[in-house]
C-alpha positions as CSV (number, residue, x, y, z in Angstrom):
1,M,0.0,0.0,0.0
2,N,1.5,3.3,-1.1
3,Y,1.5,6.7,0.7
4,N,-1.7,8.0,-0.9
5,E,-3.7,4.7,-0.4
6,M,-2.6,4.5,3.2
7,K,-3.4,8.1,4.0
8,I,-6.8,8.1,2.2
9,K,-7.8,5.0,4.2
10,L,-6.7,6.6,7.5
11,I,-8.5,9.8,6.8
12,S,-11.7,8.0,5.7
13,A,-11.7,5.8,8.8
14,S,-11.2,8.8,11.1
15,D,-14.1,10.7,9.4
16,S,-16.4,7.7,9.7
17,Y,-15.4,7.1,13.3
18,Y,-15.5,10.6,14.7
19,N,-18.2,12.3,12.5
20,K,-20.5,9.4,11.4
21,S,-20.2,7.1,14.5
22,I,-19.5,4.2,12.2
23,S,-16.4,1.9,12.2
24,I,-15.2,0.9,8.8
25,M,-12.1,-0.8,10.2
26,S,-11.3,-2.2,13.7
27,D,-9.6,0.0,16.2
28,R,-6.6,-2.2,16.3
29,E,-6.3,-2.3,12.5
30,F,-6.5,1.5,12.5
31,D,-3.8,1.9,15.2
32,E,-1.5,-0.5,13.5
33,M,-1.9,1.2,10.1
34,K,-1.3,4.6,11.7
35,D,1.8,3.3,13.5
36,E,3.1,2.0,10.2
37,F,2.3,5.3,8.5
38,A,4.2,7.2,11.3
39,R,7.2,4.9,10.8
40,L,7.3,5.5,7.1
41,Y,6.3,9.1,7.0
42,P,7.2,10.6,10.5
43,N,6.8,14.2,9.4
44,D,3.5,14.0,7.7
45,P,1.0,16.6,8.9
46,F,-1.7,13.9,9.3
47,L,0.1,12.6,12.4
48,K,-0.5,15.9,14.2
49,T,-4.3,15.8,13.7
50,I,-6.5,15.0,16.6
51,G,-9.9,13.4,16.0
52,S,-11.1,14.4,12.6
53,P,-12.0,17.8,11.0
54,L,-15.7,18.5,11.3
55,P,-17.7,18.2,8.0
56,D,-18.6,21.5,6.3
57,K,-22.3,21.0,7.0
58,T,-23.2,20.0,10.5
59,K,-26.5,20.4,12.4
60,W,-24.5,21.6,15.4
61,K,-22.9,25.0,15.9
62,K,-19.1,24.9,15.5
63,V,-17.2,26.3,18.5
64,Q,-13.5,27.0,19.0
65,H,-12.2,25.6,22.3
66,N,-10.7,28.0,24.8
67,I,-8.0,25.4,25.4
68,P,-7.1,22.8,22.7
69,M,-8.3,19.3,23.4
70,V,-5.2,17.1,23.0
71,S,-5.0,13.4,22.8
72,C,-2.4,10.9,24.1
73,N,0.6,9.2,22.6
74,K,0.5,5.4,23.0
75,V,2.5,2.4,24.2
76,K,1.5,-1.2,24.1
77,T,4.0,-3.2,26.1
78,V,5.8,-2.9,29.5
79,D,9.1,-2.3,27.6
80,E,7.6,0.5,25.6
81,F,6.2,2.0,28.8
82,M,9.6,1.9,30.6
83,K,11.3,3.3,27.6
84,W,8.8,6.3,27.7
85,V,9.4,6.7,31.5
86,D,13.2,6.9,31.0
87,S,12.8,9.3,28.0
88,V,10.9,11.8,30.0
89,G,12.7,11.3,33.3
90,L,9.8,10.2,35.5
91,I,11.3,7.1,37.1
92,D,11.3,8.7,40.6
93,E,8.1,10.8,40.2
94,E,4.7,10.2,41.8
95,M,2.4,9.2,39.0
96,I,-1.4,9.2,38.6
97,T,-3.0,6.4,36.6
98,S,-6.6,6.9,35.2
99,E,-8.9,4.7,33.2
100,K,-8.8,5.5,29.5
101,L,-12.5,5.6,28.8
102,D,-13.7,4.6,25.3
103,G,-16.4,7.1,24.4
104,I,-16.6,10.7,23.1
105,S,-14.5,13.5,24.5
106,L,-16.3,16.5,25.9
107,S,-15.4,20.0,27.1
108,V,-17.8,21.7,29.6
109,D,-17.6,25.4,30.3
110,Y,-19.0,26.9,33.5
111,V,-19.3,30.6,34.5
112,E,-20.0,31.4,38.1
113,G,-21.1,27.8,38.6
114,I,-23.6,27.8,35.7
115,L,-23.1,25.5,32.7
116,K,-22.8,27.7,29.6
117,R,-21.6,25.3,26.9
118,A,-20.7,21.7,26.3
119,T,-18.6,20.9,23.2
120,T,-17.3,17.8,21.5
121,R,-13.5,17.5,20.8
122,G,-13.9,17.7,17.0
123,D,-10.4,18.2,15.6
124,G,-9.1,19.4,19.0
125,T,-9.4,23.1,18.1
126,V,-13.0,23.3,16.9
127,G,-15.8,21.2,18.2
128,E,-19.6,21.0,18.1
129,D,-21.9,22.7,20.7
130,I,-24.1,19.8,21.9
131,T,-25.2,21.5,25.2
132,Q,-28.9,20.7,24.9
133,N,-28.1,17.0,24.7
134,V,-25.5,17.0,27.5
135,L,-27.9,18.6,29.9
136,R,-30.0,15.4,29.6
137,M,-27.1,13.0,30.4
138,Q,-26.3,11.4,33.7
139,N,-23.7,13.0,36.0
140,V,-24.2,16.5,34.6
141,K,-25.0,19.6,36.6
142,E,-26.5,22.7,35.1
143,E,-25.6,24.5,38.3
144,L,-22.7,23.6,40.6
145,P,-22.7,24.0,44.4
146,V,-19.8,26.5,44.1
147,P,-19.4,29.5,41.8
148,Y,-16.7,27.8,39.6
149,T,-15.6,29.6,36.4
150,G,-13.6,27.3,34.1
151,T,-13.6,24.3,31.9
152,L,-14.1,20.6,32.8
153,R,-12.9,17.9,30.5
154,A,-14.8,14.6,30.4
155,E,-15.7,11.5,28.4
156,I,-19.3,10.6,27.4
157,T,-19.7,6.9,27.8
158,L,-22.3,4.2,27.3
159,K,-22.5,1.1,29.5
160,H,-22.8,-2.3,27.9
161,N,-26.1,-3.0,29.7
162,D,-27.5,0.3,28.6
163,L,-26.5,-0.4,25.0
164,N,-28.4,-3.6,25.2
165,A,-31.5,-1.8,26.5
166,I,-31.2,0.9,23.8
167,N,-30.8,-1.7,21.0
168,F,-33.9,-3.5,22.3
169,L,-35.8,-0.3,22.0
170,C,-34.3,0.4,18.6
171,E,-35.4,-3.0,17.4
172,S,-39.0,-2.6,18.7
173,R,-39.2,0.8,17.1
174,G,-37.9,0.0,13.7
175,E,-34.6,1.9,14.2
176,E,-31.1,0.8,13.4
177,P,-29.2,-0.6,16.4
178,Y,-25.9,0.8,17.5
179,Q,-22.7,-1.2,16.6
180,N,-21.0,-0.9,20.0
181,V,-20.8,1.3,23.1
182,R,-18.3,3.8,21.6
183,N,-20.3,4.3,18.4
184,G,-23.5,4.4,20.4
185,A,-22.1,7.1,22.7
186,S,-21.0,9.2,19.8
187,G,-24.2,8.7,17.7
188,I,-26.6,9.4,20.6
189,A,-24.6,12.3,22.0
190,K,-24.7,14.1,18.6
191,G,-28.3,13.1,17.7
192,E,-30.4,16.0,16.7
193,D,-33.5,14.8,18.5
194,G,-31.7,14.0,21.8
195,K,-33.1,10.5,21.8
196,Y,-31.6,8.1,24.4
197,T,-29.2,10.7,25.7
198,E,-30.5,10.0,29.3
199,Y,-28.6,6.6,29.0
200,L,-25.3,8.3,28.5
201,Y,-22.9,8.9,31.4
202,V,-20.3,11.7,31.7
203,Q,-17.1,11.1,33.7
204,Y,-14.7,13.9,34.4
205,Y,-10.9,13.8,34.3
206,F,-9.7,17.4,34.2
207,A,-10.5,20.9,35.4
208,T,-8.9,24.3,34.8
209,G,-7.9,26.2,37.9
210,D,-5.1,26.9,40.4
211,F,-4.3,23.2,41.1
212,K,-0.8,21.9,41.9
213,T,-1.5,18.2,41.4
214,K,-3.8,16.1,39.4
215,S,-5.0,14.6,42.7
216,E,-6.3,18.0,43.7
217,V,-8.1,18.2,40.4
218,Y,-9.9,14.9,41.1
219,D,-10.6,16.0,44.7
220,F,-12.2,19.2,43.4
221,I,-14.4,17.3,40.9
222,E,-15.6,14.7,43.3
223,N,-15.8,16.6,46.6
224,E,-16.3,20.3,45.9
225,I,-18.6,20.1,42.9
226,G,-20.0,16.6,43.5
227,L,-19.4,15.0,40.1
228,D,-18.1,11.5,39.4
229,S,-14.6,11.3,37.9
230,C,-13.0,8.4,36.1
231,K,-11.4,5.9,38.4
232,H,-7.7,6.7,39.2
233,F,-4.7,5.6,41.3
234,V,-1.8,7.5,42.8
235,G,1.7,5.8,43.3
236,N,5.1,5.2,41.8
237,I,6.1,3.4,38.6
238,E,5.7,0.0,40.2
239,T,2.2,1.0,41.2
240,V,1.4,1.8,37.6
241,K,2.6,-1.7,36.5
242,I,0.5,-3.4,39.2
243,V,-2.6,-1.5,38.3
244,Y,-2.1,-2.2,34.6
245,N,-1.7,-6.0,35.2
246,E,-4.9,-6.0,37.4
247,Y,-6.9,-4.3,34.7
248,E,-5.4,-6.4,31.9
249,E,-6.1,-9.8,33.6
250,I,-9.2,-9.2,35.7
251,I,-10.8,-5.8,36.1
252,R,-11.5,-4.8,32.5
253,S,-13.6,-7.9,31.9
254,E,-15.7,-7.2,35.0
255,I,-16.7,-3.6,34.6
256,D,-19.7,-2.5,32.6
257,H,-18.2,0.4,30.7
258,A,-15.6,0.3,27.9
259,I,-12.0,1.2,28.5
260,D,-9.1,0.5,26.1
261,G,-6.2,1.2,28.3
262,L,-4.9,3.4,31.2
263,V,-3.6,7.0,31.0
264,I,-0.4,7.7,33.0
265,E,1.0,11.1,33.9
266,P,3.0,12.8,36.6
267,N,0.9,13.9,39.6
268,R,2.6,17.3,39.5
269,I,0.9,19.5,36.9
270,D,3.9,21.9,36.6
271,L,6.1,19.0,35.6
272,L,3.6,17.9,32.9
273,K,3.7,21.5,31.4
274,E,7.5,21.7,31.7
275,L,7.9,18.5,29.6
276,G,6.0,20.2,26.7
277,M,4.4,18.6,23.7
278,L,5.2,15.8,21.2
279,N,3.2,15.4,18.0
280,E,0.6,17.9,19.4
281,N,0.1,15.8,22.5
282,W,1.6,16.1,26.0
283,K,5.0,14.5,26.1
284,G,4.6,13.6,29.8
285,M,1.3,11.8,29.4
286,I,0.9,8.3,27.8
287,A,-1.9,5.9,27.1
288,W,-0.9,2.3,27.9
289,K,-3.2,0.3,25.7
290,F,-4.6,-3.1,26.7
291,T,-3.8,-6.2,24.7
292,S,-6.7,-8.3,23.3
293,K,-7.1,-12.0,23.6
294,K,-6.3,-12.8,20.0
295,V,-6.1,-16.0,18.1
296,K,-5.2,-16.8,14.5
297,T,-7.5,-18.8,12.3
298,T,-8.4,-19.2,8.6
299,V,-11.4,-18.0,6.5
300,K,-13.7,-20.7,5.2
301,D,-16.7,-18.8,3.7
302,V,-19.1,-16.0,4.3
303,V,-22.9,-16.1,4.8
304,W,-25.2,-13.1,4.7
305,Q,-27.8,-12.6,7.4
306,L,-31.0,-10.6,6.7
307,G,-32.2,-8.6,9.7
308,N,-35.7,-7.4,10.5
309,S,-34.8,-3.9,9.2
310,G,-33.8,-5.2,5.8
311,R,-30.1,-4.7,6.5
312,I,-27.9,-7.6,5.3
313,T,-24.8,-8.4,7.5
314,P,-21.8,-10.5,6.4
315,V,-20.8,-13.2,8.8
316,I,-17.4,-14.9,8.3
317,I,-17.2,-18.6,8.8
318,M,-13.8,-19.6,10.2
319,E,-11.9,-22.7,11.2
320,S,-13.0,-23.3,14.8
321,I,-10.8,-21.6,17.5
322,E,-11.0,-21.2,21.2
323,I,-10.7,-17.8,22.9
324,M,-10.9,-17.6,26.6
325,D,-12.5,-21.1,26.9
326,V,-15.2,-20.3,24.3
327,K,-15.3,-22.0,20.9
328,V,-15.7,-19.5,18.0
329,Q,-16.5,-20.4,14.4
330,R,-18.4,-17.3,13.2
331,A,-17.8,-13.5,13.5
332,S,-20.0,-10.8,12.2
333,V,-18.5,-7.9,10.3
334,H,-20.2,-4.6,11.1
335,N,-21.0,-3.4,7.6
336,L,-20.3,-3.8,3.9
337,E,-17.5,-1.3,3.7
338,M,-15.6,-3.0,6.6
339,F,-16.1,-6.3,4.8
340,E,-14.6,-4.9,1.6
341,N,-11.7,-3.3,3.5
342,F,-10.8,-6.7,4.9
343,D,-10.6,-8.1,1.4
344,F,-11.4,-11.7,2.5
345,H,-10.3,-14.7,0.4
346,V,-10.9,-18.4,1.3
347,G,-7.9,-19.6,3.2
348,D,-6.8,-16.2,4.4
349,T,-5.2,-16.0,7.8
350,I,-7.0,-13.7,10.1
351,I,-6.7,-12.5,13.7
352,V,-9.8,-12.8,15.9
353,E,-10.4,-11.3,19.3
354,R,-13.2,-11.2,21.8
355,A,-14.0,-7.5,21.9
356,N,-14.3,-6.5,25.6
357,D,-13.8,-10.3,26.1
358,V,-17.4,-10.9,24.9
359,I,-18.0,-10.5,21.2
360,P,-15.9,-12.3,18.5
361,Q,-14.4,-9.7,16.2
362,I,-12.0,-9.9,13.3
363,V,-9.2,-7.3,13.8
364,K,-6.8,-8.0,11.0
365,N,-6.5,-10.0,7.7
366,L,-2.8,-11.1,7.6
367,S,-3.1,-12.2,4.0
368,I,-4.0,-8.9,2.4
369,D,-0.4,-8.2,1.4
370,S,0.5,-11.8,0.7
371,I,2.7,-12.4,-2.4
372,T,1.5,-16.0,-2.7
373,E,-1.6,-17.0,-4.5
374,R,-4.8,-16.7,-2.5
375,G,-8.0,-18.6,-2.6
376,K,-11.4,-17.6,-4.0
377,K,-12.3,-13.9,-3.2
378,L,-15.4,-13.5,-1.0
379,I,-17.7,-10.8,-2.5
380,A,-20.9,-9.2,-1.5
381,I,-24.1,-10.8,-2.7
382,T,-26.2,-9.1,-5.3
383,E,-29.5,-10.8,-4.4
384,C,-31.3,-10.9,-1.1
385,P,-30.7,-14.3,0.6
386,S,-34.4,-14.5,1.4
387,C,-36.4,-13.1,-1.5
388,G,-33.9,-13.0,-4.3
389,Q,-34.5,-9.3,-5.1
390,Q,-31.5,-7.2,-6.1
391,T,-29.7,-5.8,-3.0
392,K,-28.9,-2.1,-2.7
393,R,-26.0,-0.2,-1.1
394,S,-27.2,2.3,1.5
395,N,-24.3,4.3,2.9
396,V,-21.9,1.7,4.2
397,F,-24.6,-1.1,4.5
398,L,-26.1,-3.7,2.2
399,T,-29.9,-3.8,2.3
400,C,-33.0,-5.5,0.8
401,E,-35.8,-3.0,0.2
402,N,-38.4,-5.5,-0.8
403,E,-41.4,-5.0,1.4
404,N,-42.7,-8.5,0.7
405,C,-39.4,-10.2,1.6
406,S,-39.8,-13.0,4.1
407,G,-37.1,-11.5,6.3
408,G,-39.0,-8.2,6.3
409,E,-42.4,-9.9,6.7
410,I,-41.4,-12.1,9.7
411,G,-39.6,-9.1,11.2
412,T,-42.8,-6.9,10.9
413,I,-44.9,-9.6,12.5
414,N,-42.4,-10.0,15.4
415,K,-42.3,-6.2,15.7
416,W,-46.1,-6.0,16.0
417,L,-46.1,-8.7,18.7
418,K,-43.3,-6.9,20.6
419,K,-44.9,-3.5,20.3
420,L,-48.2,-4.7,21.7
421,D,-46.4,-6.6,24.4
422,L,-48.1,-9.8,23.4
423,K,-45.8,-12.2,25.3
424,G,-46.1,-16.0,24.9
425,I,-45.6,-16.1,21.1
426,A,-42.0,-16.8,20.3
427,S,-40.1,-15.8,17.1
428,A,-39.8,-19.5,16.3
429,T,-43.6,-19.9,16.5
430,V,-43.9,-17.0,14.1
431,E,-41.5,-18.6,11.7
432,R,-43.4,-21.9,11.8
433,L,-46.7,-20.2,11.1
434,Y,-45.1,-18.2,8.3
435,E,-43.5,-21.3,6.7
436,A,-47.0,-23.0,6.9
437,N,-48.4,-20.1,4.8
438,L,-50.8,-19.2,7.7
439,I,-49.5,-15.7,8.2
440,K,-47.8,-13.1,5.9
441,N,-48.5,-9.8,7.9
442,P,-49.7,-8.8,11.3
443,A,-53.4,-8.8,10.2
444,D,-53.1,-12.5,9.5
445,L,-52.5,-13.2,13.1
446,Y,-56.1,-12.3,14.0
447,K,-57.4,-14.7,11.3
448,L,-55.8,-17.7,13.0
449,K,-58.1,-20.3,14.5
450,P,-57.0,-23.1,16.9
451,E,-57.8,-25.9,14.4
452,M,-55.5,-24.2,11.8
453,I,-52.5,-24.3,14.3
454,C,-52.9,-27.6,16.0
455,D,-52.5,-29.5,12.7
456,L,-48.9,-28.3,12.6
457,E,-46.3,-30.7,14.0
458,G,-45.3,-29.8,17.6
459,F,-48.6,-27.9,18.3
460,G,-51.4,-29.4,20.3
461,S,-54.8,-28.0,21.0
462,S,-53.7,-26.4,24.3
463,S,-50.8,-24.4,22.7
464,A,-53.0,-23.5,19.7
465,N,-55.8,-22.2,22.0
466,K,-53.2,-20.2,24.0
467,I,-51.8,-18.5,20.9
468,V,-55.3,-17.4,19.7
469,E,-56.2,-16.3,23.2
470,T,-53.0,-14.2,23.6
471,L,-53.6,-12.5,20.3
472,N,-57.2,-11.5,21.1
473,V,-56.3,-10.1,24.6
474,K,-55.4,-6.7,23.1
475,K,-57.2,-5.4,20.0
476,E,-57.6,-1.8,21.2
477,V,-54.2,-0.1,20.8
478,T,-52.8,3.4,21.0
479,F,-51.9,5.3,17.8
480,G,-48.3,5.0,18.8
481,E,-48.5,1.2,19.3
482,F,-50.2,0.8,15.9
483,I,-47.5,2.9,14.2
484,G,-44.6,1.2,16.0
485,G,-45.9,-2.2,15.1
486,L,-45.9,-1.5,11.3
487,N,-42.1,-1.6,11.1
488,I,-41.9,1.5,9.0
489,P,-38.3,2.8,8.9
490,N,-37.7,6.1,10.7
491,F,-41.2,6.0,12.1
492,S,-41.3,5.1,15.8
493,D,-44.1,5.4,18.3
494,K,-42.4,8.5,19.6
495,T,-42.8,10.0,16.1
496,A,-46.4,9.0,16.2
497,E,-46.9,10.9,19.5
498,L,-45.4,14.0,17.9
499,L,-47.8,13.7,15.0
500,E,-50.8,13.1,17.2
501,E,-49.9,16.1,19.4
502,N,-49.8,18.3,16.3
503,G,-53.2,17.2,14.9
504,Y,-52.1,14.4,12.6
505,D,-53.9,11.7,14.6
506,T,-55.2,9.5,11.7
507,F,-53.6,7.8,8.8
508,E,-55.8,9.8,6.4
509,K,-54.4,13.1,7.7
510,I,-50.8,11.9,7.5
511,S,-51.2,10.4,4.0
512,V,-52.4,13.7,2.5
513,A,-49.8,15.9,4.3
514,S,-46.8,17.2,2.5
515,V,-43.2,16.7,3.6
516,S,-42.9,20.4,4.4
517,E,-45.9,20.3,6.6
518,L,-44.7,17.4,8.7
519,S,-41.1,18.7,8.8
520,N,-42.4,21.8,10.5
521,I,-43.1,19.7,13.6
522,K,-40.3,20.0,16.1
523,G,-38.4,16.8,16.2
524,I,-39.3,15.7,12.6
525,G,-36.9,16.6,9.8
526,D,-37.3,16.4,6.1
527,I,-35.9,12.8,5.9
528,T,-38.2,11.5,8.6
529,A,-41.2,13.4,7.1
530,D,-40.6,11.8,3.7
531,A,-40.2,8.3,5.2
532,I,-43.4,8.8,7.2
533,I,-45.5,9.6,4.1
534,K,-43.9,6.9,1.9
535,G,-44.2,4.4,4.7
536,I,-47.9,5.0,5.2
537,V,-48.6,4.6,1.5
538,K,-46.6,1.3,1.3
539,K,-48.4,0.0,4.4
540,Q,-52.0,1.1,3.5
541,D,-53.1,-2.4,2.5
542,V,-52.0,-4.0,5.8
543,I,-53.5,-1.0,7.7
544,K,-56.9,-1.6,6.2
545,E,-56.6,-5.3,6.9
546,L,-55.8,-4.6,10.6
547,F,-58.8,-2.5,10.9
548,G,-60.8,-5.2,9.1
549,V,-59.9,-7.9,11.7
550,G,-61.0,-5.7,14.6
551,I,-58.0,-3.7,15.6
552,T,-59.1,-0.3,16.8
553,I,-57.2,2.8,17.9
554,K,-57.8,3.9,21.5
555,E,-59.0,7.5,21.5
556,K,-57.5,9.9,24.0
557,K,-60.2,10.7,26.6
558,K,-61.6,14.2,26.2
559,M,-61.2,16.5,29.1
560,T,-64.1,16.9,31.5
561,N,-64.7,19.7,33.9
562,Q,-63.6,17.3,36.7
563,N,-60.3,16.3,35.3
564,Q,-59.5,19.7,33.8
565,S,-58.4,20.7,37.3
566,N,-56.2,17.7,37.8
567,Q,-52.7,18.5,39.1
568,F,-51.2,16.7,36.0
569,T,-53.2,18.6,33.4
570,G,-50.7,20.3,31.0
571,K,-47.8,18.8,33.0
572,K,-44.9,16.6,31.8
573,V,-44.4,13.5,33.9
574,V,-41.6,11.0,33.7
575,F,-41.6,7.6,35.3
576,T,-38.4,5.8,36.3
577,G,-37.4,2.6,38.1
578,A,-39.5,-0.3,39.4
579,L,-43.1,0.5,40.1
580,N,-46.0,-1.7,41.1
581,I,-48.3,-0.3,38.4
582,K,-47.4,-1.0,34.8
583,R,-45.7,2.0,33.3
584,K,-48.0,2.2,30.3
585,E,-51.0,2.3,32.5
586,A,-49.5,5.1,34.6
587,Q,-48.7,7.0,31.5
588,S,-52.2,6.6,30.2
589,M,-53.6,8.0,33.4
590,V,-51.5,11.2,32.9
591,E,-52.5,11.4,29.2
592,N,-56.1,11.0,30.0
593,V,-56.1,14.1,32.1
594,G,-54.3,16.2,29.6
595,G,-50.7,15.6,30.7
596,S,-47.8,14.1,28.7
597,C,-45.1,11.5,29.4
598,P,-41.8,12.2,27.6
599,D,-39.3,9.3,27.3
600,S,-36.7,11.1,29.3
601,L,-36.0,13.7,31.9
602,G,-35.6,17.3,30.7
603,K,-35.4,20.8,32.1
604,D,-39.2,21.2,31.4
605,T,-40.2,18.0,33.3
606,D,-42.7,18.9,36.0
607,Y,-42.8,15.6,37.9
608,L,-40.5,12.5,38.2
609,V,-42.3,9.5,39.7
610,I,-39.7,7.3,41.4
611,A,-39.7,4.4,43.8
612,D,-37.8,6.5,46.4
613,P,-38.2,10.3,46.2
614,N,-35.2,10.6,48.6
615,S,-32.9,8.7,46.2
616,T,-29.4,10.0,45.5
617,S,-29.2,8.5,42.0
618,S,-27.9,10.6,39.2
619,K,-31.3,10.9,37.7
620,A,-32.9,12.0,40.9
621,Q,-30.1,14.6,41.5
622,K,-30.6,15.9,37.9
623,A,-34.3,16.2,38.5
624,R,-33.7,18.3,41.6
625,N,-31.2,20.5,39.7
626,Y,-34.0,21.1,37.1
627,G,-36.5,22.0,39.8
628,T,-38.6,18.9,39.0
629,T,-40.8,17.6,41.8
630,L,-40.1,14.0,42.8
631,L,-43.1,11.8,43.7
632,S,-43.4,8.3,45.1
633,E,-45.8,6.0,43.4
634,E,-48.2,6.4,46.3
635,Q,-48.1,10.2,46.0
636,F,-48.8,9.9,42.3
637,M,-51.8,7.6,42.7
638,E,-53.2,10.0,45.3
639,M,-52.8,13.1,43.0
640,I,-54.1,11.4,39.9
641,K,-57.5,10.6,41.5
């Protein structure tokens, strides 16, 4: 690979990673290519770049940082680490070691204790002002307990369990899931609608001010302004080695957030400044990256999996290997562009690791530059593996856009069941009914009779009756449930709520609306508006069928003189945590008296209903900072009467 090819790949990967929240090559592959580029072209200006330049057109306001946001130079082994220690003369210094969080860097400016601006790193000099989203994140204070004027630096992170929860919601709402916690943190943090930002967590590692040591900085963050910092340790060089080994062998596999190494620096801030800069980064600060549990194997084939959303994912079939006592034979590749970058051939030698010690991930194809003859090249399919229709390239993904494709049809049926919370009918049952030509869309579910099902192998009269009974439990649905169950891309139940609140409360009104009319609604842009109208037109036949089999849309109760004076009328109420009453029932109570129930806590939230109003959780603290009233479930039930 020559200079131009290598640089173009690095720039393209940086742009996708930082600006589009999409990985088109693995982190390890990028680091290795950049290291090789630095060895060959040590004076190239690209090596001095931080992050990636922001695109010319961005929905967020571009802001210049008061202080540049630098990154870290890296080491990978104990020998490299000790070589760095000797080169900067830190062998006898007190050091501070902090977790290197894998998320999106953030700069937060305060004036007299009031949060004025929160900005992404961008290229280190210019970032994007995402203040409105940051205010909804956990461990963020709009007003500090002290009149601090200065800048805090932090990392926006997403925990693995929260990623699973978000992707579950994405699947049920017809939205694309997030690839991993890092891409999820970036994509959600910079999302125009602020959706899911309440799942993100901000951890702080720096503050401007008159501090002599980094320990004082962490003490100020934690004890004076009451914010969580990233975990850190103070000690000598031997302490650093011990901490690194503990993380490498045990800790990193047990924590719920993503870290890819440790950051080491002298505790004395004046010494860090005295040492100066190297490649636009602090010379006296280093990131000691973790190794991955990696194993070599060979490529056998590729299969293509069709998801419910119509996206087709490549899955590499490999010679069986064992990583950390787990046998691995398959590894998904995130998208078409990454698949093409790997340039797989049958028989290629690849390196596989378990990302965060959980998910099998291909990190490198060792045969790309091989001078020997390689096996058959693996290429992308041109026809959907389910319906045979020609595939299409959408951004970096391969998709099937056939509405009648079995993958899409089964996905839509499963979506309907999940959206209506009709538990007891498994995906495998749906597939059996589909293969028996008993169902093709959600409306067909309500045409099923027990005698049609019990004739199938594995189904008796009892299970057949249970399926039919389950389906008929709920035939009156909300407008949002109806919409969400149709599996229309970019059209979630939340979007349906926005339409309903703005007078578009029937399919007829939506179908005759223009893109410009719908995009005037706050929270709905041109792309979503266009998808809404086209989606309703495509789904009009199944919509009619659903009404024909007895599905009705629950009308919002009109206000009466009695409930017009209810304390929740015109108020925004958010429910959180475990409650005895079903959340949907509680939300319906509020909506029936003229209130609303946003998905997440905001500055305009009037009430937060929580199991313990005296809770010290980050969400409860944020609510108090907003001036939101916290209620127990008992208090809520008393007030809603």
